[in-house]
N, C-alpha and C positions, 0 to 999 in steps of 0.2 A: 750955464748959460751956452745954449747952441750955436757955433761961429756961423757967420753970414753965410759962408759958402757952403756949409752943411745944411743949414736953414734952406738956403735956394735949392740945395740938390733934392731935399724932401720934398717941397713943393712941387718940384717938376715931377719927380715919380709917383706923387699923389695923383696929380693931374692925368698922367697917362695911366693910372691903375697897374704900377708895376711894383712887385711887391720888394721888401728890402729889410734889413736888419740894422738896428742901433748897438755897438757895442760900447759899453762905458767901463772903464777901469774903476772900480769902487774901493779897492783895496791893495797896499803894494807893502813889501817886506824888503827892508836891503836895497840894493841898488838896480834901478830898473829905469828903462827909457822913458816910458810914460809914467805919468803920475795920476792919482785919484781924481776922476772926473775929465780924465781925455776921452775922447768920442771919435769914432768911426763909423762911417756909413759902408754897409755891405750888400752887394747884390745877391741874388739867387744862387749865382754861378761861383760863389765866393770871392768874388772880385772887390778890393777894397778901393772905394773911389774917393771918398772924402775922409778927412780927418786922420788921425794918427792914435794908435793905441801900442806902439812898441815895433821893433824891427823883426827881422826873420825868424827870430826865436820864438816869438808868439803868435805871428800873423796866420802860420797854418792851422794853429789849433783854433783861432779865432774864426777864420774861414770855414772851418768844418762845424762848428758850433752854430754857426751864422746859418750854414745849408741847412742844417737838422731843424733848427728854429722855424725857419723860413717854411719847410715842408711839413711840420707837424702842427704850426700854429701856434708853439709854446714856447716861453723863454727859457733860456739855457744860462747857466751860471759854471763858469770855468774857473778852475784852480790850477794855475802854472806854476810848477815847483821846482827847484834844482833835485837831480839825483840824491843826493843823500838825503834830503829832506822826504821823498818819496819812499825811500828804502826803508828810513827810520819809522814812517807810519804803516809800513806794508803796503803800499798803493803801488798801482800800474800805471802807467799811461794808458790812455783809451777806457779805463775803468770809470764807472760811475759810483761814487760814494756818498752818501748823506746830502744827496740833490745837486752834487758838483759833478761837471766832467772834468775827470783828472788829466791834466798834460804835463810833458816835461819842459823845464826850460834848459836848454843844451848852453845857454850863452855863459861866457867866463865870468859874468857879473852875477851869477847865481842869485839872483833876486827872486821874489815870488809875487805872483800877482792875483788877485780875483776879479774877473770881468764877467760882466753881465749883460747877455745879449739878449735883444727885445725884437721880436719880428713885427713888421708894420705890414699888414696885408690888406688889399683893397676889398672894400665891401663886395662879396658875392654878388652877381646879378641874378634876378628872379625875373624871366619873361613869361609873362601869362598871356596866352593866345586865346582868344574868344571873349564874348562879353555877356555869357550865361550866367545865371545866379552864382553857381560855384566860382567862376572866375572872378566876380566881383567881391564875394564872400572871401576867398582867398587874397585878393590884393588888400583888402582891409586888414584880415587877420595878419599878415604877413609884417606890416610895417612895423612894429616892435623889435623884429627879430634879427636886426642888421644887415637888410638886403637892400639893395638899389632895385626898386621894383618898375618894371617897364610893362605898360599896357598897350601895345601898338593901336592904333585907331583903325588900321584897317590890316587884314590878315596878309600874310606874305604870299605871293603868287609864286611859290616853288623857288623865292631868290633867298638870298642871305636874311637871318634874323638881325634885328637892330645890335649894333656894337657886338656883332658875331665873334669877333677875336677874344672878348672877354665873358661870354655868357656861359655862368655856370648852371644854372637851372632851368630848366624850359618845363612849363605845364601846358597842356592843351586841353584846354575847356569850350570846344568850339560848338558842340552839341548839334553835330551834324553839318555844321555850315563850313565849309571849307577844310573838312578833315584831313584830306591828301595832301593838299599843300602845305598845311600847318605839320603835318607828319615829315614831309621831305625838308621842309626849311630847319627843322629841329635835328632831324638825323644828319643834314649838312653842315652844323655848328659843331662847335667842340664842347657842348654841354657835357656837364659831369653827370646829370640827372636829367631825364626825359619823362614826362608822368601824362598818360593819356587818361582824359577820363571818360573812360566807355568800357563795355563788358569786352572780356577776353573773345566772345564772339565775334563783336564787331571789329576788334584788332584783327584778328586772325583774317576777316574776310577784306579789309583795307591792306594788310600786309600782303597778300596775293598780289595787289596791284602795284605796289612800290618799288618793285624791282631791286630788293635790297638784300643784302646779305643776311645770313642767320645771325652773324656777329652783330651787325649793325642793329637788325631787329632786336637782339637780345639787351641793347640799351634802353628798351622802352618799357615802362611801369605800366602795365595796363591789366586790369585797372589802376588808375593812380592811388595811392594812399595806403595806410596800413589798414588791418582787417579789424575795426572796430565797430563793424556791422553800423555803420553811419547812414544817415537817412537823408537828412535836411541839407543843403547846401551848405550850410554854416559846418556841419558835422563833417560832412565829406572834405571841406576846406581844412578843417583841423586834422582829418586823417593824413591829408596830402602834405600839409606842413610838418607834421609829426615824421612822414617818411623822407622827407627833405633834409629835417633836422638830422635824423638818423643818418642819412647817406652823408651827410657833411661832416659829421664827428667821426665816422667812422674810422678806424684806425687811428686816431688820435691817442696819446699817451694818457694813463689815468693816473692822476696824483691824489 
């Protein structure tokens, strides 16, 4: 059972779309400060804000594992053992062995612990600008893929996008209506992915009017989507969604 303070903190972080991790002690051997079932909440910078999973002998290893779990979007299992146990198994701190992150317990108690660290990440936002057939098809197709989908009623007037601090993916499917304003708004956001449904030639023409740096323009995928010879709006939407998923999962560890 999650303690009230930890439960309250997770609700607050979820509402603020703040990533965090929950560390749970799942096994102990010998004398340890925390026992199986003990939990703690850890922020992306490694700060343990709620709960308890042990003292200074384990907190550093747990904080590092939480940072990795949040950055990679995958859980981690930490095995914290005293020096003699590590030596007997031929293991070293920092090593990854049989799916576990190996860490050293330097405390006099010489207990051993296994701690499971699970990241809790906000649903990535997908902002779709435009009301073209491709935009409508993408908004429908993307629903089962774990995105918070936003389709603004009006196009941005070079201003910030909705919830700009949390925007992860932006697709511009304006079909010639407000293209420049939509591109400016997307480039002004912190979006991880920007896709523009247009030809390379059209984007090059608009890019010359954006007064943006080459590095900024390189953020835009134009034409948006993987090259699958898509023709219909639904096929184009599929190619865009595939590219977004590819971009989102790039760099994640394969298990």
